[in-house]
N, C-alpha and C positions, 0 to 999 in steps of 0.2 A: 120367377125369382130364383137365384142360385145361392146356396149357403155352403159354407166351408168352415170346419173347426180349425182354428189357429193354434190354440194352446188351452189347456185346462178349461177355463170358463170364459174364453174369448172367441167369438164367432164373427165372421164377416159375411154380410148378406149383400149381394149386388144383383144387377139385372132389373128387368121390368117386373114390376110388382104383379102378383097374381094371387088367387085364392090359396093355391097350394103353398106358394112362398110365404104368405102371411101366416098360414097355419104352422108351417115349420118354424118360422121365427118366434111365434107365440109359444111353441113347444120348447124351444131352446130357452126362452125367457123364463118359462116355468121351472126349468132346471137350474136357474140362477146364473146363466151365462151373460156376459157383457157383450152386447151386439154393436157392431159397427156397420151402419147402413149407408150404401152409396149407390145411387142410381140416377137416371136421367129425369125421371118424373118425380120431382121433389114433393108435389102436393100429396101423392099417395103415401110416400115414405114418411112424411111428417105425421100423417094419421097413424101409420104403423108404429112409429116411434112412440107416439102417445099411448097407444094400446099396450105396447110392451112395457112402458114405464108403470102402467097401472098394475102389472103383475109383480112389481118390486124389483125388476131387473133394470139394467142400465142400457140405454140405446143411444148410440152416437151417430149423428148424421154426417155428411161429407165435410162441412166446414169444421165441425168439432174434431173429426179425425185428422184434418190438416193441422190444426193447432197442436194436438198432442204429438203428431209426427215431427213438427218443428222443434218442440221441446226435447224430444228424444235425440234429434240431430245435434242440437246445441250441447247436450250432455255428452254425446259421443265425441264431438270435436274437443271439448275441454279435457276429456279423458285422454285422447291422443296427444294433446299438447302437454299435459302433465307427464305422460310417459316419455315423450321426446326430451323434455327438460331434465328428467331423471337420468336419461341416457347421456345427455351432454355433460351433466355434472359428474357422472361416473367416469367418463372418458377424460375430462379435465383433471380429475384427481388421480387417474391411473397413468397418464402419459406425461413424461418429462423429457426435455431436450437439454443436454449439457453441451457447452462449447468445448473447443479443443483444450483450453487451459483450465477446465473445471472437472472436478470429480465429485461423485455422490456417495456418501457413506450411508448405507441402507440398514435400517433396523426393522426386524419382523417381530411384532409383539414385544418390543423393547429390547430384543437381543440383536447383537451385531451379526449380520449375514453376508457382508461383503462390500467391496468398493466397486462402483460401476461408473462407466463413462469413458470418453465422451460419446455423444450421439444420442440415439433414442433410447429411453429407459421406460419400461413398463412396470408399474407398481400395483399392488393390490390395495385398493382404497380402504381406509380405516384399519388395515392390518399392518401395512408397511409404511414407514416414514423415511424420508431421505434428507440428509444435511449436506448442502453444497459447500465445497471447499475450493478456493482459488489457489492455483499452483504458481502464479506469477510472482516475480520478485517484489517484495514490499519494502518501501523506503519509509523509515520512521525516524523522526527527530527526537533526540534525547534531550530533555530540558536541562538548563544550566544547573550544575551541581557545585556546591561549596566543598572545596578540597583543600586539605592542609598537607603541604608537601613534606618530605622528610627533613628539610631544613627549616620547617616551621613557617612557611609562607602561605598565607591564605589567598586562594585564587578561585575564580569561577570558571568552570570548563563545561562546554556543551559539545555534542557530537552528533553524527548521523549514522544510522544503522541500516544495513541491507541484508535481508534474509528472505527465504522462501520455504514452502512446505514440500518435503520430499516423501512423507508418509501421511496420507490423509487419515488413515485409521487412528494412528496415535495422536495426531493433532486434534481430533474430535473427542476421543475417549480418554486420553491420559491427562488432559488439562481442560479446565472449564472455558477459559478465554485465552488462547495462545497469544493474541496481540498484546493484551495487557500484561500477561506474564513475561513475555519477552522484553517489553519496554521496562518493566520494573527491575528485571534481572540486569539489563544493560546499565541502568542507573547505579545500582549497587556495585557492579563490577568496575565501572568507570571510577568511582570514588576509591575503591579498594586498590586498584592497580596504580593510579596516579599518586596515591598517598605513600607509595613505596619509593618514589623517585624525587629527586631535587628539582627545583624550579628550572635550572639550566637545562636539565634533561628533558623536561616538558617542552621547552622552547626549541631545543636543537635536535631532539631524537623522536620526533613524532611518528615516523615510520615504524620504529621499533615498538613504541607504545601501542600503536594501532594493531600491530600483529599480535602482541600479547593479549590485548582485550578480545580480539577476534577469536583466538584459540580457546580462551576460557569460556566465552559465550557459546562457541560451537560445541564444546564438550558438555556443557550444562543443558543445552536445548536439544541434544540428540535424542533424549528419552521422549521428547514431545514430537518427534518427527520433523524437526525444523533444522535447516542448514543456514548458518550465519556466514554469508559470503564475504562481507567486508564491514569494517568499522573505521570511520574517519573522524578525528578530533577537529572541530571547526574553529573554535575560539578559546583562547586562554586570557581571561580578563583579570587585570591587576588593579589594585587601588592606586590613587595618585601618589601616595608616599612611596610605595614600592616602585612606581614608574620613575620617580625622581632618583631613588637610590640606584636603580639600574642604569639610569642615564649618567650619574656620577661615576659608577663603576666602569661604564664604557669609556667615559672621558679619561679616567685614570689609566685605563688599559691602553688607550691611544697615546697618552703622554709617555707611558713606559716604553711602548714600541718606538716612539720617536727618539727617546734618549738612547735606546739600544742601537737604533740605526745610526745616530750621530756618533756614538762611541765606536761602532764598527768602522765608520768612515775615518775617524781619527786614527784608529789602529792601522788601517790600511794605508793612510797617508804617511804615518810615521815609518812604516815598513818601506815604503817607496823612497822616503827621504834618506833612510839609512842606506839603502841600496845605491841611491844617487851619490851620497857622500863617499862611499867606498869606490865608486867609479872615478869620482873626481880626485880622490887621493892617489889613485894609481897614475893619473896624468895631470901634473900641476898646470900644464898649459891650458887645460880645459877650464881651469878656474879663471884665468885671464880672459878667456873668451866669454865666460859668463859675466865678468865685470863689464866688458864692452857692450854686451847685449843689454845689460841693465841700464847703462848710460844711454844707449840708443832709445830705449823705451821711455826714460825720463825726459830726454830731449824732445821727444815727439809730443809731449804734453806742453801746453801753454802755461808755463810756470816760471817764476823768477828764481826758484830754488835750484841750486847746483849741488849735486852730490858727487863726491869723489870717493869711490871705494878704496879702502886701505886694507892691504892683506893682513890677516890675523898673525902671520909670522912676524911681520914688522912690529906690530903692537906688542907682541910677546917679547921681542928683543928689547924694546924700550922699557917694558915693565921690569924686566930682569935688571937692566941698568939702574933703574930708580931704586930697586931694592938693595943693590950694593951700595 
């Protein structure tokens, strides 16, 4: 029988049993060693294990050794699995990937340390945190606002807002929620700007109003790292009474234009008649030709009425004679 010291108080005894091997095993057992016995002749080893246990030590035969080895293997596998899980969690917390339109604002122990991205970003877990920011254009609808114009007309106006982030650091640090802040500022600016204009200007000069609102919003949001690219007024809603009043105003305007056009036509016609009278006065024979042309036109019509033009000079002569 062969013996070997494995550690402290654990010894392994293998081989064919003999008197010398048994004596050695008993000596080790007397020292308090835990013996693991494995050999081909199990009947002698069982007797040896019994004698060793009588000394107060522990003796393990081959089947008992296999059970304890299986438990040790399971514990080792669990330890390796736990270590691999810790590594995976560490890498998932440390590695970030940002797209082309994204930026990451990094904080180390709560302090700003820089803006990173796009691409692969490495962070120190539990020490560094990152806030993602989208740099694409944001389209935001401004809810309908009750506006009183300068001529005291109540209207409801809504608009659409286009903006994007140009400075990720200021967008995260300078304002808590830049989306809500920009929307609220757009609502107040819309009411303020439109309240300085009359209703006709709201309906006819939208481009100018859009430009004014955009400039004011761009100046106010510059401190937040936001660029307002465009503002468009969508609808100007009026109540029914105001719609009817505007319709009457438009109808009156059309009538005025029609009368002006009619008067202009009369004026032009009178000017032409004066010019024609001067030309006829210069050539009296032309008047006779006009008489004949008028008779020809009347004769062409199917009528029993006969008209004889009488010269005004002749009538004037008779009037003078009657007066005398």
